[in-house]
LUMNURO-265292 format. One line per 4 residues: number of its first residue (from 1); for each residue x, y, z of N, C-alpha, C. Coordinates in nm, 2 decimals. Layout:
// residues N
NUM> X Y Z X Y Z X Y Z | ...
// end
This chain:
// residues 323
1> 2.29 -0.35 -0.30 2.23 -0.47 -0.24 2.10 -0.50 -0.31 | 2.02 -0.40 -0.35 1.90 -0.43 -0.43 1.93 -0.50 -0.56 | 2.04 -0.46 -0.63 2.08 -0.52 -0.76 2.11 -0.67 -0.74 | 2.17 -0.70 -0.62 2.20 -0.84 -0.60 2.07 -0.92 -0.57
5> 1.98 -0.86 -0.49 1.86 -0.93 -0.46 1.77 -0.95 -0.58 | 1.76 -0.85 -0.66 1.68 -0.86 -0.78 1.74 -0.94 -0.90 | 1.86 -0.98 -0.88 1.93 -1.06 -0.99 1.96 -1.19 -0.94 | 1.87 -1.29 -0.95 1.90 -1.43 -0.90 2.02 -1.49 -0.97
9> 2.04 -1.46 -1.10 2.15 -1.53 -1.18 2.28 -1.49 -1.11 | 2.29 -1.36 -1.07 2.42 -1.32 -1.01 2.44 -1.40 -0.88 | 2.34 -1.41 -0.80 2.35 -1.49 -0.67 2.39 -1.63 -0.70 | 2.32 -1.69 -0.80 2.35 -1.83 -0.84 2.50 -1.85 -0.88
13> 2.55 -1.75 -0.96 2.69 -1.76 -1.00 2.79 -1.76 -0.89 | 2.75 -1.69 -0.78 2.84 -1.67 -0.67 2.83 -1.79 -0.57 | 2.71 -1.84 -0.55 2.69 -1.94 -0.45 2.72 -2.08 -0.50 | 2.69 -2.10 -0.63 2.72 -2.23 -0.69 2.86 -2.24 -0.74
17> 2.90 -2.36 -0.78 3.04 -2.38 -0.84 3.02 -2.43 -0.98 | 3.02 -2.34 -1.08 2.99 -2.38 -1.22 3.10 -2.48 -1.27 | 3.22 -2.47 -1.23 3.33 -2.56 -1.28 3.30 -2.71 -1.23 | 3.26 -2.72 -1.10 3.23 -2.85 -1.05 3.11 -2.91 -1.12
21> 3.01 -2.82 -1.15 2.89 -2.87 -1.22 2.92 -2.92 -1.36 | 3.01 -2.85 -1.43 3.05 -2.89 -1.56 3.12 -3.02 -1.56 | 3.21 -3.04 -1.46 3.28 -3.16 -1.45 3.18 -3.28 -1.42 | 3.08 -3.25 -1.34 2.99 -3.36 -1.30 2.91 -3.40 -1.43
25> 2.87 -3.30 -1.51 2.80 -3.32 -1.63 2.88 -3.40 -1.73 | 3.01 -3.36 -1.74 3.10 -3.44 -1.83 3.12 -3.58 -1.79 | 3.13 -3.61 -1.66 3.15 -3.74 -1.61 3.02 -3.83 -1.64 | 2.90 -3.77 -1.62 2.78 -3.85 -1.64 2.77 -3.87 -1.79
29> 2.80 -3.78 -1.88 2.79 -3.80 -2.02 2.89 -3.91 -2.07 | 3.01 -3.91 -2.00 3.11 -4.01 -2.04 3.06 -4.15 -2.00 | 3.00 -4.16 -1.88 2.95 -4.29 -1.84 2.84 -4.34 -1.93 | 2.74 -4.25 -1.97 2.63 -4.29 -2.06 2.69 -4.32 -2.20
33> 2.79 -4.24 -2.24 2.85 -4.27 -2.37 2.91 -4.41 -2.38 | 2.98 -4.45 -2.27 3.04 -4.58 -2.26 2.93 -4.69 -2.27 | 2.83 -4.67 -2.19 2.72 -4.77 -2.18 2.65 -4.78 -2.32 | 2.63 -4.67 -2.39 2.57 -4.67 -2.52 2.65 -4.74 -2.62
37> 2.77 -4.71 -2.63 2.86 -4.77 -2.74 2.92 -4.90 -2.71 | 2.90 -4.95 -2.58 2.95 -5.08 -2.55 2.84 -5.19 -2.55 | 2.72 -5.14 -2.58 2.60 -5.24 -2.59 2.54 -5.22 -2.72 | 2.46 -5.32 -2.76 2.39 -5.32 -2.89 2.29 -5.20 -2.90
41> 2.26 -5.15 -3.02 2.17 -5.04 -3.03 2.03 -5.06 -2.97 | 1.98 -5.18 -2.96 1.84 -5.19 -2.90 1.84 -5.15 -2.75 | 1.96 -5.16 -2.69 1.97 -5.11 -2.55 1.99 -4.96 -2.54 | 1.89 -4.89 -2.50 1.89 -4.74 -2.51 1.92 -4.69 -2.37
45> 2.03 -4.62 -2.35 2.07 -4.56 -2.23 2.06 -4.40 -2.23 | 2.01 -4.36 -2.35 2.00 -4.21 -2.37 1.91 -4.14 -2.27 | 1.82 -4.21 -2.21 1.74 -4.15 -2.10 1.82 -4.09 -1.99 | 1.94 -4.15 -1.96 2.02 -4.10 -1.85 2.07 -3.96 -1.88
49> 2.07 -3.91 -2.00 2.11 -3.77 -2.03 2.01 -3.67 -1.96 | 1.89 -3.72 -1.93 1.80 -3.63 -1.86 1.85 -3.58 -1.73 | 1.93 -3.66 -1.66 1.99 -3.61 -1.54 2.09 -3.50 -1.56 | 2.17 -3.51 -1.67 2.26 -3.40 -1.70 2.19 -3.27 -1.74
53> 2.07 -3.29 -1.81 2.00 -3.17 -1.85 1.94 -3.10 -1.73 | 1.88 -3.18 -1.63 1.83 -3.12 -1.51 1.94 -3.05 -1.43 | 2.05 -3.12 -1.42 2.17 -3.06 -1.35 2.21 -2.93 -1.41 | 2.22 -2.92 -1.54 2.26 -2.80 -1.61 2.16 -2.69 -1.60
57> 2.03 -2.73 -1.60 1.93 -2.62 -1.58 1.93 -2.56 -1.44 | 1.95 -2.64 -1.34 1.94 -2.60 -1.21 2.07 -2.52 -1.16 | 2.18 -2.55 -1.22 2.31 -2.49 -1.18 2.37 -2.39 -1.28 | 2.34 -2.41 -1.41 2.40 -2.33 -1.51 2.29 -2.25 -1.58
61> 2.33 -2.18 -1.70 2.23 -2.10 -1.77 2.15 -2.18 -1.87 | 2.06 -2.11 -1.94 1.98 -2.18 -2.04 2.06 -2.22 -2.16 | 2.16 -2.14 -2.20 2.24 -2.18 -2.32 2.31 -2.31 -2.30 | 2.37 -2.32 -2.18 2.44 -2.45 -2.15 2.35 -2.57 -2.14
65> 2.23 -2.54 -2.09 2.13 -2.65 -2.09 2.10 -2.70 -2.23 | 2.08 -2.61 -2.32 2.05 -2.66 -2.46 2.17 -2.72 -2.53 | 2.29 -2.68 -2.49 2.41 -2.75 -2.55 2.42 -2.89 -2.50 | 2.39 -2.91 -2.37 2.40 -3.05 -2.31 2.29 -3.13 -2.38
69> 2.17 -3.07 -2.40 2.06 -3.14 -2.46 2.10 -3.19 -2.60 | 2.16 -3.09 -2.68 2.20 -3.12 -2.82 2.31 -3.23 -2.82 | 2.40 -3.23 -2.72 2.51 -3.33 -2.72 2.45 -3.47 -2.69 | 2.36 -3.47 -2.59 2.29 -3.60 -2.56 2.21 -3.65 -2.68
73> 2.14 -3.57 -2.75 2.06 -3.61 -2.87 2.15 -3.66 -2.98 | 2.26 -3.59 -3.00 2.35 -3.64 -3.11 2.42 -3.77 -3.07 | 2.46 -3.79 -2.95 2.52 -3.92 -2.91 2.42 -4.03 -2.91 | 2.29 -4.00 -2.88 2.19 -4.10 -2.88 2.16 -4.15 -3.02
77> 2.16 -4.06 -3.12 2.13 -4.09 -3.26 2.26 -4.15 -3.32 | 2.38 -4.11 -3.27 2.50 -4.16 -3.33 2.52 -4.31 -3.31 | 2.46 -4.36 -3.20 2.47 -4.50 -3.17 2.40 -4.59 -3.27 | 2.32 -4.53 -3.36 2.25 -4.60 -3.47 2.35 -4.65 -3.58
81> 2.45 -4.57 -3.60 2.55 -4.60 -3.70 2.69 -4.64 -3.65 | 2.71 -4.63 -3.52 2.83 -4.67 -3.46 2.80 -4.76 -3.35 | 2.87 -4.87 -3.33 2.99 -4.92 -3.42 2.95 -4.98 -3.55 | 2.81 -5.00 -3.58 2.77 -5.05 -3.71 2.79 -5.20 -3.72
85> 2.78 -5.27 -3.62 2.81 -5.42 -3.62 2.67 -5.49 -3.64 | 2.56 -5.43 -3.62 2.43 -5.50 -3.63 2.34 -5.42 -3.72 | 2.24 -5.49 -3.78 2.14 -5.43 -3.86 2.04 -5.35 -3.77 | 2.00 -5.23 -3.82 1.91 -5.15 -3.74 1.77 -5.16 -3.80
89> 1.68 -5.20 -3.71 1.54 -5.21 -3.76 1.46 -5.08 -3.72 | 1.34 -5.07 -3.77 1.26 -4.95 -3.75 1.23 -4.93 -3.60 | 1.20 -5.03 -3.52 1.17 -5.01 -3.38 1.29 -4.95 -3.30 | 1.41 -4.99 -3.34 1.53 -4.93 -3.27 1.53 -4.78 -3.30
93> 1.51 -4.74 -3.43 1.51 -4.60 -3.47 1.40 -4.52 -3.39 | 1.28 -4.58 -3.39 1.17 -4.52 -3.32 1.21 -4.50 -3.17 | 1.27 -4.59 -3.11 1.31 -4.58 -2.97 1.41 -4.46 -2.95 | 1.51 -4.46 -3.04 1.61 -4.35 -3.03 1.54 -4.21 -3.05
97> 1.45 -4.20 -3.15 1.38 -4.08 -3.17 1.30 -4.03 -3.05 | 1.23 -4.13 -2.99 1.16 -4.10 -2.87 1.25 -4.05 -2.75 | 1.37 -4.11 -2.74 1.46 -4.06 -2.64 1.50 -3.91 -2.67 | 1.53 -3.88 -2.80 1.56 -3.74 -2.83 1.45 -3.65 -2.80
101> 1.33 -3.69 -2.83 1.21 -3.60 -2.80 1.20 -3.58 -2.65 | 1.22 -3.69 -2.57 1.22 -3.68 -2.43 1.32 -3.58 -2.37 | 1.44 -3.59 -2.43 1.55 -3.49 -2.39 1.51 -3.35 -2.43 | 1.46 -3.33 -2.54 1.42 -3.19 -2.58 1.30 -3.14 -2.49
105> 1.21 -3.22 -2.46 1.10 -3.18 -2.38 1.15 -3.15 -2.24 | 1.24 -3.23 -2.19 1.30 -3.21 -2.05 1.37 -3.08 -2.05 | 1.45 -3.05 -2.15 1.52 -2.92 -2.15 1.42 -2.80 -2.16 | 1.32 -2.81 -2.24 1.22 -2.70 -2.25 1.15 -2.68 -2.11
109> 1.11 -2.79 -2.05 1.04 -2.78 -1.92 1.13 -2.73 -1.81 | 1.26 -2.77 -1.82 1.35 -2.73 -1.72 1.38 -2.58 -1.73 | 1.39 -2.53 -1.85 1.41 -2.39 -1.87 1.29 -2.30 -1.83 | 1.17 -2.35 -1.86 1.05 -2.28 -1.81 1.04 -2.28 -1.66
113> 1.07 -2.39 -1.60 1.07 -2.40 -1.45 1.18 -2.30 -1.40 | 1.29 -2.30 -1.46 1.40 -2.20 -1.41 1.35 -2.06 -1.43 | 1.29 -2.02 -1.54 1.24 -1.89 -1.56 1.13 -1.85 -1.45 | 1.04 -1.95 -1.42 0.94 -1.93 -1.32 1.01 -1.91 -1.18
117> 1.10 -1.98 -1.15 1.17 -1.97 -1.02 1.24 -1.83 -1.01 | 1.30 -1.79 -1.12 1.37 -1.66 -1.12 1.27 -1.55 -1.11 | 1.15 -1.56 -1.17 1.05 -1.46 -1.16 0.99 -1.46 -1.02 | 0.97 -1.58 -0.96 0.93 -1.58 -0.82 1.03 -1.52 -0.72
121> 1.16 -1.55 -0.75 1.26 -1.49 -0.66 1.27 -1.34 -0.68 | 1.25 -1.29 -0.80 1.25 -1.15 -0.82 1.13 -1.08 -0.75 | 1.01 -1.15 -0.76 0.89 -1.10 -0.70 0.91 -1.09 -0.55 | 0.97 -1.20 -0.49 0.99 -1.20 -0.35 1.09 -1.09 -0.31
125> 1.19 -1.07 -0.39 1.29 -0.96 -0.36 1.22 -0.82 -0.36 | 1.12 -0.80 -0.46 1.05 -0.68 -0.47 0.96 -0.66 -0.34 | 0.90 -0.77 -0.30 0.81 -0.76 -0.18 0.89 -0.73 -0.06 | 1.01 -0.79 -0.05 1.10 -0.76 0.07 1.14 -0.61 0.06
129> 1.17 -0.56 -0.06 1.21 -0.42 -0.07 1.10 -0.33 -0.04 | 0.98 -0.37 -0.08 0.86 -0.28 -0.04 0.83 -0.29 0.11 | 0.85 -0.40 0.17 0.83 -0.41 0.31 0.94 -0.32 0.38 | 1.06 -0.33 0.34 1.16 -0.24 0.40 1.13 -0.09 0.38
133> 1.08 -0.06 0.26 1.04 0.08 0.23 0.93 0.12 0.32 | 0.83 0.03 0.34 0.72 0.07 0.43 0.76 0.09 0.57 | 0.86 0.00 0.61 0.91 0.02 0.75 0.99 0.15 0.76 | 1.07 0.19 0.66 1.14 0.31 0.66 1.04 0.43 0.66
137> 0.93 0.42 0.59 0.83 0.52 0.58 0.76 0.54 0.72 | 0.73 0.42 0.78 0.67 0.43 0.91 0.76 0.49 1.02 | 0.89 0.46 1.01 0.99 0.52 1.10 1.00 0.67 1.08 | 0.99 0.71 0.95 1.00 0.85 0.92 0.88 0.93 0.97
141> 0.76 0.87 0.96 0.64 0.93 1.01 0.64 0.94 1.16 | 0.69 0.84 1.22 0.70 0.84 1.37 0.80 0.95 1.41 | 0.91 0.96 1.35 1.01 1.06 1.39 0.95 1.20 1.36 | 0.89 1.22 1.24 0.83 1.35 1.20 0.72 1.39 1.30
145> 0.64 1.29 1.34 0.53 1.32 1.43 0.59 1.37 1.57 | 0.69 1.30 1.61 0.75 1.34 1.74 0.81 1.48 1.73 | 0.87 1.51 1.62 0.93 1.64 1.60 0.82 1.75 1.59 | 0.71 1.71 1.53 0.60 1.81 1.52 0.53 1.84 1.65
149> 0.53 1.74 1.74 0.46 1.76 1.87 0.54 1.86 1.96 | 0.67 1.86 1.94 0.75 1.95 2.03 0.71 2.10 2.01 | 0.72 2.15 1.89 0.68 2.29 1.87 0.53 2.32 1.91 | 0.44 2.22 1.88 0.30 2.24 1.91 0.28 2.25 2.06
153> 0.35 2.16 2.14 0.34 2.17 2.28 0.40 2.30 2.33 | 0.51 2.35 2.27 0.56 2.48 2.31 0.47 2.59 2.28 | 0.40 2.59 2.17 0.30 2.69 2.13 0.19 2.69 2.23 | 0.14 2.57 2.27 0.03 2.56 2.36 0.07 2.62 2.50
157> 0.19 2.59 2.54 0.24 2.64 2.67 0.25 2.79 2.66 | 0.29 2.85 2.55 0.31 2.99 2.54 0.17 3.06 2.54 | 0.07 3.00 2.47 -0.07 3.06 2.47 -0.12 3.06 2.62 | -0.10 2.95 2.69 -0.15 2.94 2.83 -0.08 3.04 2.91
161> 0.04 3.07 2.89 0.11 3.18 2.96 0.05 3.31 2.94 | 0.01 3.34 2.81 -0.06 3.46 2.78 -0.20 3.47 2.85 | -0.27 3.35 2.85 -0.40 3.34 2.91 -0.39 3.37 3.06 | -0.29 3.33 3.12 -0.27 3.35 3.27 -0.21 3.49 3.30
165> -0.20 3.57 3.20 -0.16 3.71 3.21 -0.02 3.72 3.27 | 0.07 3.63 3.23 0.20 3.64 3.28 0.28 3.75 3.21 | 0.23 3.80 3.09 0.30 3.90 3.02 0.22 4.03 3.02 | 0.12 4.04 3.11 0.04 4.16 3.12 -0.11 4.13 3.11
169> -0.19 4.23 3.15 -0.34 4.20 3.15 -0.39 4.20 3.01 | -0.50 4.12 2.99 -0.57 4.10 2.86 -0.71 4.15 2.87 | -0.76 4.20 2.76 -0.90 4.23 2.75 -0.98 4.10 2.70 | -1.11 4.11 2.70 -1.19 4.00 2.68 -1.17 3.95 2.53
173> -1.16 4.04 2.44 -1.14 3.99 2.30 -1.01 3.92 2.28 | -0.90 3.96 2.35 -0.77 3.89 2.34 -0.78 3.75 2.41 | -0.86 3.74 2.52 -0.88 3.61 2.58 -0.95 3.52 2.48 | -1.05 3.57 2.41 -1.12 3.48 2.32 -1.03 3.44 2.20
177> -0.95 3.53 2.15 -0.86 3.49 2.05 -0.76 3.39 2.10 | -0.71 3.40 2.22 -0.61 3.31 2.27 -0.68 3.17 2.29 | -0.81 3.17 2.34 -0.88 3.04 2.35 -0.89 2.97 2.22 | -0.92 3.05 2.11 -0.93 2.99 1.98 -0.80 2.94 1.93
181> -0.69 3.01 1.96 -0.56 2.96 1.92 -0.53 2.83 2.00 | -0.56 2.83 2.12 -0.53 2.70 2.20 -0.61 2.59 2.15 | -0.74 2.61 2.11 -0.82 2.50 2.06 -0.76 2.45 1.92 | -0.71 2.55 1.84 -0.66 2.51 1.71 -0.53 2.43 1.73
185> -0.44 2.47 1.82 -0.32 2.40 1.85 -0.35 2.26 1.90 | -0.45 2.25 1.99 -0.48 2.12 2.05 -0.54 2.03 1.94 | -0.62 2.08 1.85 -0.67 2.00 1.74 -0.56 1.95 1.65 | -0.47 2.04 1.62 -0.35 2.00 1.53 -0.27 1.89 1.60
189> -0.25 1.91 1.73 -0.18 1.80 1.80 -0.25 1.67 1.80 | -0.38 1.67 1.81 -0.45 1.55 1.81 -0.45 1.49 1.67 | -0.45 1.57 1.56 -0.44 1.52 1.43 -0.30 1.46 1.40 | -0.20 1.52 1.46 -0.06 1.46 1.44 -0.06 1.32 1.51
193> -0.11 1.31 1.63 -0.11 1.18 1.70 -0.20 1.08 1.63 | -0.31 1.13 1.57 -0.39 1.04 1.49 -0.32 0.98 1.37 | -0.24 1.07 1.30 -0.16 1.02 1.19 -0.06 0.92 1.23 | 0.00 0.93 1.35 0.09 0.83 1.39 0.02 0.70 1.43
197> -0.10 0.71 1.48 -0.18 0.59 1.51 -0.22 0.52 1.39 | -0.25 0.59 1.28 -0.29 0.52 1.16 -0.18 0.44 1.10 | -0.05 0.49 1.11 0.06 0.42 1.06 0.09 0.30 1.15 | 0.07 0.32 1.28 0.10 0.21 1.37 0.00 0.10 1.36
201> -0.13 0.13 1.34 -0.23 0.03 1.33 -0.28 0.02 1.19 | -0.19 0.01 1.09 -0.23 0.00 0.95 -0.31 -0.12 0.92 | -0.28 -0.23 0.99 -0.35 -0.35 0.96 -0.49 -0.35 1.01 | -0.52 -0.28 1.12 -0.65 -0.27 1.18 -0.73 -0.15 1.13
205> -0.66 -0.05 1.07 -0.72 0.07 1.03 -0.73 0.17 1.15 | -0.80 0.28 1.12 -0.81 0.39 1.22 -0.91 0.35 1.32 | -0.87 0.36 1.45 -0.96 0.33 1.56 -1.03 0.45 1.61 | -1.16 0.45 1.60 -1.24 0.57 1.63 -1.28 0.56 1.78
209> -1.27 0.68 1.84 -1.31 0.69 1.98 -1.45 0.74 1.99 | -1.55 0.64 1.99 -1.69 0.68 1.99 -1.74 0.72 2.12 | -1.81 0.83 2.13 -1.88 0.87 2.25 -1.99 0.97 2.21 | -2.08 1.00 2.30 -2.18 1.11 2.27 -2.12 1.24 2.25
213> -2.15 1.30 2.13 -2.09 1.43 2.09 -2.21 1.52 2.05 | -2.19 1.65 2.08 -2.29 1.75 2.05 -2.25 1.81 1.91 | -2.33 1.79 1.81 -2.30 1.84 1.68 -2.30 1.99 1.68 | -2.38 2.05 1.75 -2.39 2.20 1.75 -2.26 2.26 1.81
217> -2.21 2.20 1.92 -2.08 2.25 1.97 -1.97 2.24 1.88 | -1.96 2.13 1.81 -1.85 2.11 1.71 -1.86 2.20 1.59 | -1.99 2.22 1.55 -2.01 2.31 1.43 -1.97 2.45 1.47 | -2.01 2.50 1.59 -1.98 2.63 1.63 -1.83 2.65 1.65
221> -1.76 2.55 1.70 -1.62 2.56 1.71 -1.55 2.56 1.58 | -1.59 2.48 1.48 -1.53 2.49 1.35 -1.56 2.62 1.28 | -1.68 2.68 1.30 -1.71 2.81 1.24 -1.62 2.91 1.30 | -1.60 2.91 1.43 -1.52 3.01 1.50 -1.38 3.01 1.45
225> -1.33 2.88 1.43 -1.19 2.87 1.38 -1.17 2.92 1.24 | -1.28 2.92 1.15 -1.27 2.96 1.01 -1.33 3.10 0.99 | -1.37 3.17 1.10 -1.42 3.30 1.08 -1.32 3.40 1.02 | -1.20 3.40 1.06 -1.10 3.49 1.00 -1.09 3.47 0.85
229> -1.08 3.34 0.80 -1.08 3.31 0.66 -1.20 3.36 0.59 | -1.32 3.34 0.65 -1.44 3.39 0.58 -1.45 3.54 0.58 | -1.40 3.60 0.68 -1.39 3.75 0.68 -1.30 3.81 0.57 | -1.19 3.74 0.55 -1.10 3.79 0.45 -1.16 3.77 0.31
233> -1.24 3.67 0.29 -1.30 3.65 0.16 -1.44 3.71 0.15 | -1.48 3.78 0.26 -1.61 3.84 0.26 -1.72 3.74 0.24 | -1.71 3.63 0.31 -1.81 3.52 0.31 -1.88 3.53 0.44 | -2.01 3.52 0.44 -2.10 3.52 0.56 -2.14 3.37 0.59
237> -2.12 3.33 0.71 -2.16 3.20 0.76 -2.28 3.21 0.85 | -2.38 3.14 0.82 -2.51 3.15 0.90 -2.54 3.01 0.95 | -2.58 3.00 1.08 -2.61 2.87 1.14 -2.77 2.87 1.16 | -2.83 2.76 1.11 -2.97 2.74 1.12 -3.00 2.60 1.18
241> -3.12 2.59 1.24 -3.15 2.46 1.31 -3.27 2.40 1.25 | -3.29 2.41 1.12 -3.41 2.34 1.06 -3.54 2.39 1.11 | -3.63 2.30 1.14 -3.76 2.34 1.19 -3.76 2.38 1.33 | -3.66 2.32 1.41 -3.65 2.35 1.55 -3.54 2.46 1.56
245> -3.58 2.59 1.55 -3.49 2.70 1.55 -3.42 2.71 1.68 | -3.48 2.66 1.79 -3.43 2.68 1.92 -3.36 2.56 1.98 | -3.34 2.46 1.89 -3.27 2.34 1.93 -3.12 2.37 1.93 | -3.06 2.36 2.05 -2.92 2.40 2.06 -2.83 2.27 2.09
249> -2.88 2.16 2.09 -2.81 2.03 2.11 -2.85 1.93 2.02 | -2.76 1.87 1.95 -2.79 1.75 1.86 -2.69 1.64 1.90 | -2.73 1.54 1.97 -2.63 1.45 2.02 -2.62 1.33 1.92 | -2.50 1.29 1.89 -2.47 1.17 1.81 -2.36 1.09 1.88
253> -2.34 0.97 1.83 -2.23 0.88 1.88 -2.12 0.88 1.77 | -2.01 0.95 1.80 -1.91 0.97 1.70 -1.78 1.00 1.76 | -1.67 1.01 1.68 -1.54 1.05 1.72 -1.54 1.20 1.71 | -1.52 1.28 1.81 -1.53 1.42 1.81 -1.42 1.48 1.72
257> -1.30 1.42 1.73 -1.18 1.48 1.65 -1.21 1.46 1.50 | -1.25 1.34 1.46 -1.27 1.31 1.32 -1.39 1.39 1.27 | -1.49 1.41 1.35 -1.61 1.49 1.32 -1.57 1.64 1.30 | -1.48 1.68 1.38 -1.44 1.82 1.37 -1.36 1.84 1.24
261> -1.28 1.74 1.20 -1.21 1.74 1.07 -1.31 1.75 0.96 | -1.42 1.68 0.96 -1.52 1.68 0.86 -1.58 1.82 0.85 | -1.62 1.88 0.96 -1.68 2.01 0.96 -1.58 2.11 0.90 | -1.46 2.10 0.95 -1.36 2.20 0.90 -1.34 2.19 0.75
265> -1.33 2.07 0.70 -1.30 2.05 0.56 -1.42 2.10 0.47 | -1.54 2.07 0.52 -1.66 2.11 0.44 -1.67 2.27 0.44 | -1.65 2.33 0.56 -1.66 2.47 0.57 -1.55 2.54 0.49 | -1.43 2.49 0.50 -1.32 2.55 0.42 -1.34 2.54 0.27
269> -1.39 2.43 0.23 -1.42 2.41 0.08 -1.53 2.51 0.04 | -1.63 2.52 0.12 -1.74 2.62 0.09 -1.69 2.76 0.09 | -1.61 2.80 0.18 -1.56 2.93 0.18 -1.47 2.96 0.06 | -1.38 2.86 0.03 -1.29 2.89 -0.08 -1.35 2.89 -0.22
273> -1.47 2.82 -0.23 -1.53 2.81 -0.36 -1.65 2.90 -0.38 | -1.68 2.98 -0.27 -1.79 3.07 -0.28 -1.75 3.20 -0.34 | -1.83 3.27 -0.42 -1.79 3.41 -0.47 -1.78 3.51 -0.35 | -1.71 3.61 -0.37 -1.70 3.72 -0.27 -1.84 3.77 -0.24
277> -1.87 3.79 -0.11 -2.01 3.84 -0.08 -2.11 3.72 -0.07 | -2.06 3.60 -0.08 -2.15 3.48 -0.08 -2.19 3.45 0.06 | -2.28 3.35 0.07 -2.34 3.31 0.20 -2.33 3.16 0.21 | -2.28 3.11 0.32 -2.27 2.97 0.35 -2.36 2.94 0.47
281> -2.46 2.85 0.44 -2.56 2.81 0.55 -2.51 2.68 0.61 | -2.51 2.67 0.74 -2.49 2.54 0.81 -2.62 2.51 0.88 | -2.69 2.41 0.83 -2.82 2.37 0.88 -2.81 2.24 0.96 | -2.85 2.25 1.08 -2.85 2.13 1.17 -2.99 2.10 1.21
285> -3.03 1.98 1.18 -3.17 1.94 1.22 -3.18 1.79 1.26 | -3.29 1.76 1.33 -3.30 1.63 1.39 -3.42 1.56 1.32 | -3.40 1.43 1.28 -3.51 1.35 1.23 -3.54 1.25 1.33 | -3.63 1.16 1.30 -3.68 1.05 1.39 -3.57 0.95 1.42
289> -3.47 0.93 1.33 -3.37 0.83 1.35 -3.23 0.88 1.34 | -3.21 1.01 1.30 -3.07 1.06 1.28 -3.07 1.21 1.30 | -2.94 1.25 1.32 -2.92 1.40 1.32 -2.85 1.43 1.19 | -2.90 1.54 1.12 -2.86 1.57 0.99 -2.80 1.71 0.98
293> -2.68 1.72 0.91 -2.61 1.84 0.89 -2.60 1.87 0.75 | -2.63 1.99 0.70 -2.61 2.04 0.57 -2.53 2.16 0.56 | -2.44 2.16 0.46 -2.36 2.28 0.44 -2.40 2.33 0.30 | -2.46 2.44 0.29 -2.51 2.49 0.16 -2.44 2.62 0.12
297> -2.40 2.62 -0.01 -2.33 2.74 -0.06 -2.43 2.81 -0.16 | -2.44 2.94 -0.15 -2.52 3.02 -0.24 -2.46 3.16 -0.25 | -2.52 3.23 -0.33 -2.47 3.37 -0.35 -2.58 3.47 -0.30 | -2.53 3.58 -0.25 -2.63 3.68 -0.20 -2.72 3.73 -0.31
301> -2.67 3.72 -0.44 -2.75 3.77 -0.55 -2.85 3.66 -0.59 | -2.81 3.54 -0.59 -2.90 3.43 -0.62 -2.91 3.34 -0.50 | -3.00 3.38 -0.41 -3.01 3.31 -0.28 -3.08 3.17 -0.30 | -3.16 3.16 -0.41 -3.24 3.04 -0.43 -3.16 2.93 -0.51
305> -3.05 2.97 -0.57 -2.97 2.88 -0.65 -2.86 2.82 -0.57 | -2.88 2.70 -0.52 -2.77 2.63 -0.44 -2.67 2.57 -0.53 | -2.54 2.61 -0.51 -2.43 2.56 -0.59 -2.39 2.42 -0.54 | -2.40 2.39 -0.42 -2.36 2.26 -0.37 -2.43 2.23 -0.24
309> -2.47 2.10 -0.22 -2.53 2.06 -0.10 -2.46 1.94 -0.05 | -2.41 1.95 0.08 -2.34 1.84 0.14 -2.41 1.81 0.27 | -2.44 1.68 0.29 -2.52 1.64 0.40 -2.45 1.53 0.48 | -2.45 1.54 0.61 -2.40 1.44 0.70 -2.51 1.38 0.78
313> -2.54 1.25 0.77 -2.64 1.19 0.86 -2.58 1.09 0.95 | -2.61 1.10 1.08 -2.55 1.01 1.18 -2.66 0.96 1.27 | -2.63 0.84 1.32 -2.73 0.78 1.42 -2.76 0.87 1.54 | -2.88 0.88 1.57 -2.92 0.97 1.68 -2.90 0.90 1.82
317> -2.84 0.97 1.91 -2.82 0.92 2.05 -2.95 0.95 2.13 | -3.00 0.86 2.20 -3.12 0.88 2.28 -3.09 0.99 2.38 | -3.19 1.07 2.41 -3.17 1.18 2.50 -3.13 1.14 2.64 | -3.18 1.02 2.69 -3.14 0.98 2.82 -2.99 0.95 2.83
321> -2.92 0.92 2.72 -2.78 0.89 2.73 -2.70 1.02 2.76 | -2.75 1.13 2.71 -2.68 1.26 2.72 -2.71 1.33 2.85 | -2.80 1.27 2.93 -2.84 1.34 3.06 -2.72 1.32 3.16
// end
């Protein structure tokens, strides 16, 4: 199907009738031939060959168009010597030559127009194919998202069953691990749904759910979820609060899910790129107009040599909004 869409010549050959077109061209040429050779040379009817050239260009190929043009040019000039009953002056020759030039220019412009139309048709076919591919991709993402949600929901239900001690009593450490697992599954489920929303609202972009969010709570949750990874790599994560060491809330207006993704990506990159035994500082501080977060990587050996500094600055939410 794509080969047929991307090949306009093939469609033209099937939908048009080339034999009928050739017969029409032959009839027009015959009529013009009779008019030319039955009238004196000063009467020029060669301009009528332009119709056959346009017809050949629109229905047939470029080679046939030039053949028709050559035939019309030869017949137009042939009338100068046939039937040869009158003397030919310079003005008659000039008129015939102008007709031949007009036929050649018409053929050239018709072929260029035909090539442009074929290019446009091919471009439209490519756009249609891309639109179909985008639709197939969106359907695939929608189906995949639905399939991913099912095992995630099952995992969340299983964790809740453990939390409710349906399979036996739990100690406090196990409860904390299960709570962390549930939060991780819930975040993954929200990310899957966000991915589906992005594809559904591709024209409008990602819609953020803005609300007052505590940066400290999100940072602590991201650190807790990445603590096992940091432990395996012997990386120490330290949380600091700038000048206000006792400030435990930093409110901003943001999308909590997307902000959690930012924290997780920054911390994961810091953990993966820090040397073993390294230290990652998460600094949260408040300025007069914004809340600021910094993720600093350094080594326990070179504490003063910062390898990377990443800062997030967000508009500050007034305290009365968070009350």
